[in-house]
DRENDO-1510 file (C-alpha; in Angstrom, 1 decimal, always signed):
<recs>
REC; n; res; u; v; w
REC; 1; MET; -110.4; -104.1; -151.2 .
REC; 2; VAL; -109.1; -101.3; -149.0 .
REC; 3; GLY; -105.7; -102.2; -147.5 .
REC; 4; SER; -104.2; -101.3; -144.2 .
REC; 5; MET; -100.6; -101.5; -142.8 .
REC; 6; ASP; -101.9; -101.2; -139.2 .
REC; 7; ARG; -101.2; -104.8; -138.3 .
REC; 8; TRP; -97.5; -104.4; -139.2 .
REC; 9; ARG; -97.0; -101.3; -137.0 .
REC; 10; GLY; -94.1; -101.9; -134.5 .
REC; 11; LYS; -93.2; -105.1; -136.2 .
REC; 12; VAL; -89.8; -106.0; -137.7 .
REC; 13; ALA; -88.9; -106.0; -141.4 .
REC; 14; ILE; -85.7; -107.0; -143.1 .
REC; 15; VAL; -84.9; -105.4; -146.5 .
REC; 16; THR; -82.0; -106.7; -148.5 .
REC; 17; GLY; -80.2; -104.3; -150.9 .
REC; 18; ALA; -81.5; -101.5; -148.8 .
REC; 19; ASN; -78.8; -98.9; -149.5 .
REC; 20; SER; -80.1; -97.9; -152.9 .
REC; 21; GLY; -82.9; -98.2; -155.5 .
REC; 22; ILE; -86.0; -100.2; -154.7 .
REC; 23; GLY; -84.6; -101.4; -151.4 .
REC; 24; ALA; -83.9; -97.9; -150.1 .
REC; 25; ALA; -87.3; -96.6; -151.2 .
REC; 26; THR; -89.0; -99.6; -149.6 .
REC; 27; ALA; -87.1; -99.2; -146.3 .
REC; 28; ARG; -88.1; -95.5; -146.1 .
REC; 29; GLN; -91.7; -96.3; -146.7 .
REC; 30; LEU; -91.8; -99.1; -144.1 .
REC; 31; VAL; -90.3; -96.7; -141.5 .
REC; 32; ASP; -93.0; -94.2; -142.3 .
REC; 33; GLN; -95.5; -96.9; -141.6 .
REC; 34; GLY; -94.1; -97.4; -138.1 .
REC; 35; LEU; -92.0; -100.6; -138.7 .
REC; 36; LYS; -88.6; -101.4; -137.3 .
REC; 37; VAL; -86.5; -102.0; -140.4 .
REC; 38; ALA; -83.1; -103.7; -140.6 .
REC; 39; GLY; -81.6; -102.8; -144.0 .
REC; 40; PHE; -79.0; -105.3; -145.2 .
REC; 41; ASP; -76.4; -104.2; -147.7 .
REC; 42; ARG; -72.6; -104.3; -148.3 .
REC; 43; GLN; -72.7; -100.5; -148.3 .
REC; 44; CYS; -74.5; -98.6; -145.5 .
REC; 45; GLU; -73.7; -95.0; -146.1 .
REC; 46; TYR; -77.0; -93.9; -147.5 .
REC; 47; MET; -79.0; -95.9; -144.9 .
REC; 48; GLU; -77.0; -94.3; -142.1 .
REC; 49; GLN; -77.9; -90.8; -143.4 .
REC; 50; VAL; -81.6; -91.7; -143.7 .
REC; 51; ALA; -81.6; -93.3; -140.2 .
REC; 52; LYS; -80.4; -90.0; -138.7 .
REC; 53; LYS; -83.3; -88.2; -140.5 .
REC; 54; VAL; -86.0; -90.5; -139.2 .
REC; 55; HIS; -84.8; -90.9; -135.6 .
REC; 56; ASP; -87.9; -89.0; -134.4 .
REC; 57; LYS; -90.4; -91.2; -136.3 .
REC; 58; GLU; -92.3; -94.1; -134.8 .
REC; 59; GLY; -90.5; -96.4; -137.1 .
REC; 60; GLN; -86.8; -97.1; -137.1 .
REC; 61; LEU; -84.1; -97.8; -139.7 .
REC; 62; HIS; -81.0; -99.8; -138.8 .
REC; 63; ALA; -78.2; -100.2; -141.3 .
REC; 64; VAL; -76.7; -103.8; -141.1 .
REC; 65; LYS; -73.6; -104.5; -143.1 .
REC; 66; VAL; -74.4; -107.8; -145.0 .
REC; 67; ASP; -72.9; -109.1; -148.2 .
REC; 68; ILE; -75.9; -111.1; -149.6 .
REC; 69; CYS; -73.4; -113.4; -151.4 .
REC; 70; LYS; -72.0; -114.6; -148.1 .
REC; 71; GLU; -74.1; -117.1; -146.1 .
REC; 72; ASP; -72.4; -116.4; -142.8 .
REC; 73; GLU; -73.1; -112.7; -143.1 .
REC; 74; ILE; -76.7; -113.2; -143.9 .
REC; 75; GLN; -77.1; -115.5; -140.9 .
REC; 76; GLU; -75.3; -113.0; -138.6 .
REC; 77; GLY; -77.6; -110.3; -139.9 .
REC; 78; PHE; -80.7; -112.3; -138.9 .
REC; 79; ILE; -79.2; -113.0; -135.5 .
REC; 80; TRP; -78.4; -109.3; -134.9 .
REC; 81; THR; -81.9; -108.4; -136.0 .
REC; 82; SER; -83.6; -110.9; -133.6 .
REC; 83; ASP; -81.3; -109.9; -130.7 .
REC; 84; ASN; -81.7; -106.1; -131.2 .
REC; 85; LEU; -85.1; -105.6; -132.8 .
REC; 86; GLY; -87.1; -108.8; -132.4 .
REC; 87; PRO; -88.2; -111.6; -134.7 .
REC; 88; VAL; -88.7; -110.8; -138.3 .
REC; 89; HIS; -92.3; -110.5; -139.6 .
REC; 90; ILE; -91.5; -109.2; -143.1 .
REC; 91; LEU; -88.6; -110.0; -145.5 .
REC; 92; ILE; -88.2; -108.0; -148.7 .
REC; 93; ASN; -85.6; -109.6; -151.0 .
REC; 94; CYS; -84.6; -106.5; -153.0 .
REC; 95; ALA; -80.9; -107.3; -153.6 .
REC; 96; GLY; -80.2; -107.9; -157.2 .
REC; 97; ILE; -77.6; -107.3; -159.9 .
REC; 98; GLY; -77.0; -107.6; -163.7 .
REC; 99; GLN; -73.7; -108.2; -165.3 .
REC; 100; GLU; -73.0; -107.5; -169.0 .
REC; 101; THR; -71.5; -110.4; -170.7 .
REC; 102; THR; -72.6; -113.3; -173.1 .
REC; 103; LEU; -73.5; -116.9; -172.9 .
REC; 104; TRP; -71.5; -118.0; -176.0 .
REC; 105; ASN; -68.2; -116.4; -174.7 .
REC; 106; GLY; -69.1; -115.3; -171.2 .
REC; 107; ASP; -67.3; -114.4; -168.0 .
REC; 108; THR; -67.8; -117.2; -165.5 .
REC; 109; GLU; -67.3; -114.9; -162.5 .
REC; 110; LYS; -70.0; -112.6; -163.7 .
REC; 111; TRP; -72.4; -115.5; -164.1 .
REC; 112; LYS; -71.6; -116.7; -160.6 .
REC; 113; LYS; -72.1; -113.3; -159.1 .
REC; 114; THR; -75.5; -112.9; -160.7 .
REC; 115; PHE; -76.7; -116.2; -159.5 .
REC; 116; ASP; -75.1; -115.8; -156.0 .
REC; 117; THR; -76.9; -112.5; -155.6 .
REC; 118; ASN; -80.2; -113.0; -157.4 .
REC; 119; VAL; -80.9; -116.6; -156.4 .
REC; 120; MET; -78.6; -118.0; -153.7 .
REC; 121; GLY; -78.7; -114.9; -151.5 .
REC; 122; LEU; -82.5; -114.8; -151.9 .
REC; 123; CYS; -82.8; -118.5; -151.0 .
REC; 124; ILE; -80.6; -118.2; -147.9 .
REC; 125; ALA; -82.4; -115.1; -146.6 .
REC; 126; THR; -85.8; -116.7; -147.2 .
REC; 127; ARG; -84.8; -119.9; -145.3 .
REC; 128; GLU; -83.6; -117.9; -142.3 .
REC; 129; ALA; -86.8; -115.8; -142.3 .
REC; 130; VAL; -89.1; -118.8; -142.5 .
REC; 131; LYS; -87.3; -120.6; -139.7 .
REC; 132; ILE; -87.8; -117.7; -137.4 .
REC; 133; MET; -91.4; -117.1; -138.5 .
REC; 134; LYS; -92.2; -120.8; -138.0 .
REC; 135; ALA; -90.6; -121.0; -134.6 .
REC; 136; GLU; -92.2; -117.9; -133.4 .
REC; 137; LYS; -95.6; -118.7; -134.9 .
REC; 138; ILE; -95.6; -115.5; -136.9 .
REC; 139; ASP; -98.0; -115.1; -139.9 .
REC; 140; GLY; -95.3; -113.2; -141.8 .
REC; 141; HIS; -94.9; -112.1; -145.4 .
REC; 142; ILE; -91.9; -112.7; -147.8 .
REC; 143; ILE; -91.7; -110.6; -151.0 .
REC; 144; HIS; -89.3; -111.4; -153.8 .
REC; 145; ILE; -88.4; -108.5; -156.0 .
REC; 146; ASN; -88.4; -110.3; -159.3 .
REC; 147; SER; -88.5; -108.7; -162.8 .
REC; 148; TYR; -90.6; -108.8; -166.0 .
REC; 149; ALA; -87.5; -110.6; -167.3 .
REC; 150; GLY; -88.4; -113.4; -165.0 .
REC; 151; HIS; -91.4; -114.2; -167.2 .
REC; 152; VAL; -90.4; -113.1; -170.7 .
REC; 153; VAL; -86.8; -113.0; -171.9 .
REC; 154; PRO; -86.2; -109.5; -173.2 .
REC; 155; ASN; -84.5; -109.3; -176.7 .
REC; 156; PHE; -81.5; -107.4; -175.4 .
REC; 157; PRO; -78.0; -108.9; -176.2 .
REC; 158; ARG; -75.5; -109.3; -173.4 .
REC; 159; VAL; -77.9; -109.5; -170.5 .
REC; 160; ASN; -76.9; -113.2; -170.5 .
REC; 161; VAL; -77.9; -115.0; -167.3 .
REC; 162; TYR; -80.0; -112.2; -165.7 .
REC; 163; ALA; -83.3; -113.4; -167.1 .
REC; 164; ALA; -82.4; -117.0; -166.1 .
REC; 165; SER; -81.8; -115.8; -162.5 .
REC; 166; LYS; -85.1; -114.1; -162.5 .
REC; 167; TYR; -87.0; -117.1; -164.0 .
REC; 168; ALA; -85.5; -119.0; -161.0 .
REC; 169; VAL; -87.2; -116.4; -158.7 .
REC; 170; THR; -90.5; -117.1; -160.4 .
REC; 171; ALA; -90.1; -120.8; -159.8 .
REC; 172; LEU; -88.9; -120.3; -156.2 .
REC; 173; THR; -91.9; -118.2; -155.4 .
REC; 174; GLU; -94.3; -121.0; -156.4 .
REC; 175; THR; -92.2; -123.7; -154.8 .
REC; 176; LEU; -92.2; -121.8; -151.5 .
REC; 177; ARG; -95.9; -121.3; -151.6 .
REC; 178; GLN; -96.4; -125.1; -152.0 .
REC; 179; GLU; -93.9; -125.8; -149.2 .
REC; 180; LEU; -95.6; -123.3; -146.8 .
REC; 181; ASN; -99.0; -124.9; -147.5 .
REC; 182; GLN; -97.5; -128.3; -146.7 .
REC; 183; LEU; -96.1; -127.0; -143.4 .
REC; 184; GLY; -99.6; -125.6; -142.5 .
REC; 185; VAL; -98.3; -122.1; -141.8 .
REC; 186; LYS; -99.9; -118.8; -142.8 .
REC; 187; ILE; -96.8; -117.1; -144.1 .
REC; 188; LYS; -97.5; -115.3; -147.4 .
REC; 189; ILE; -95.1; -115.3; -150.4 .
REC; 190; THR; -95.3; -112.7; -153.2 .
REC; 191; SER; -93.3; -112.1; -156.4 .
REC; 192; VAL; -93.2; -108.4; -157.5 .
REC; 193; SER; -92.1; -108.1; -161.1 .
REC; 194; PRO; -91.3; -104.6; -162.4 .
REC; 195; GLY; -90.4; -103.7; -165.9 .
REC; 196; ARG; -87.6; -101.2; -166.3 .
REC; 197; VAL; -86.9; -99.2; -163.2 .
REC; 198; ASN; -84.8; -96.0; -163.0 .
REC; 199; THR; -82.2; -97.3; -160.4 .
REC; 200; GLY; -78.5; -97.6; -160.4 .
REC; 201; ILE; -78.4; -101.2; -161.6 .
REC; 202; LEU; -77.1; -100.2; -165.0 .
REC; 203; THR; -74.4; -97.9; -163.7 .
REC; 204; ASN; -73.4; -99.9; -160.7 .
REC; 205; ASN; -73.1; -103.4; -161.9 .
REC; 206; ASN; -70.4; -103.6; -164.5 .
REC; 207; TYR; -72.3; -102.5; -167.6 .
REC; 208; ASP; -70.5; -100.7; -170.3 .
REC; 209; MET; -72.4; -97.4; -170.4 .
REC; 210; ASN; -71.5; -96.9; -174.1 .
REC; 211; SER; -73.0; -100.2; -175.1 .
REC; 212; THR; -76.1; -100.3; -177.4 .
REC; 213; ILE; -78.0; -102.4; -174.9 .
REC; 214; VAL; -77.6; -99.9; -172.1 .
REC; 215; GLN; -78.4; -96.9; -174.2 .
REC; 216; ARG; -81.6; -98.5; -175.4 .
REC; 217; MET; -82.6; -99.3; -171.8 .
REC; 218; VAL; -81.8; -95.9; -170.4 .
REC; 219; LYS; -83.8; -94.1; -173.1 .
REC; 220; SER; -86.9; -96.3; -172.7 .
REC; 221; PRO; -89.8; -95.5; -170.3 .
REC; 222; GLY; -89.1; -96.5; -166.7 .
REC; 223; LEU; -90.7; -96.7; -163.3 .
REC; 224; ASN; -89.3; -95.0; -160.3 .
REC; 225; ALA; -88.1; -97.0; -157.3 .
REC; 226; GLU; -90.9; -95.3; -155.3 .
REC; 227; ASP; -93.5; -96.8; -157.7 .
REC; 228; VAL; -92.3; -100.3; -156.8 .
REC; 229; ALA; -92.1; -99.5; -153.1 .
REC; 230; ASP; -95.8; -98.3; -153.3 .
REC; 231; SER; -96.7; -101.7; -154.8 .
REC; 232; ILE; -94.9; -103.5; -152.1 .
REC; 233; LEU; -96.9; -101.7; -149.5 .
REC; 234; HIS; -100.1; -102.5; -151.4 .
REC; 235; VAL; -99.2; -106.2; -151.2 .
REC; 236; LEU; -98.4; -106.0; -147.5 .
REC; 237; SER; -101.7; -104.1; -146.8 .
REC; 238; THR; -103.9; -107.0; -148.0 .
REC; 239; PRO; -106.1; -108.8; -145.4 .
REC; 240; PRO; -104.5; -111.8; -143.7 .
REC; 241; HIS; -106.5; -114.2; -145.8 .
REC; 242; VAL; -105.5; -112.6; -149.1 .
REC; 243; GLN; -102.3; -113.5; -150.9 .
REC; 244; ILE; -101.1; -111.6; -154.0 .
REC; 245; HIS; -98.9; -114.3; -155.6 .
REC; 246; GLU; -97.6; -112.3; -158.5 .
REC; 247; LEU; -97.7; -108.6; -159.2 .
REC; 248; THR; -96.4; -107.3; -162.5 .
REC; 249; ILE; -95.8; -103.5; -162.9 .
REC; 250; LYS; -94.8; -101.9; -166.2 .
REC; 251; PRO; -94.3; -98.2; -167.2 .
REC; 252; ILE; -96.6; -96.8; -169.8 .
REC; 253; GLY; -95.0; -97.1; -173.2 .
REC; 254; GLU; -92.5; -99.8; -172.2 .
REC; 255; VAL; -91.2; -101.4; -175.4 .
REC; 256; TYR; -90.4; -104.9; -174.2 .
</recs>
């Protein structure tokens, strides 16, 4: 099966968590393919720099300040995108965090932040995208950036509710597929589940960098953000009748 991104050229994509990591790499590659990309993130500095560099390309990158934990900001981001770029055709739910704590003696706020970002924000963004795609009769594509930890709980202490939040993403992917079938629409849904990826998630999300868990993870083999972005484009390039429901990607030599 030889894929092509031609049908998406000139269309609108929303990428959450687009200021860094997988989200940033994905946004750049979508712009290279000629899409108009709205990058949602609480921080927009990196996106704004990239946007200046790609202003002469066929594609576009627009930084939209959105806290994925706040429903009103997500809704306002979709409204801005529709008003300024057009209706969304692709949603990539990249925003995700991990918080180091425990279940037996854990920090409630860290639990809430993990679920608000990894589950609730994803659900709200997905709902808003589906409403627009359905109303505009768009055969769109929604991709959830899941994790291998959404299928097998890694034996690492203090990652607490992270795996549970990603297991939720696995269930939400299948639930949405069933709902879309019931609606009779041709919107695709895909879960992309990487193993360890070399991004800032360990350094930016309240992990103790001296902890045993973090040291083990940092020293283990990892994918690059661009590897995952490549896989996202592969999923998007499939023919309209082909749906990759789950794609798992692991680095060679990964130990869990």
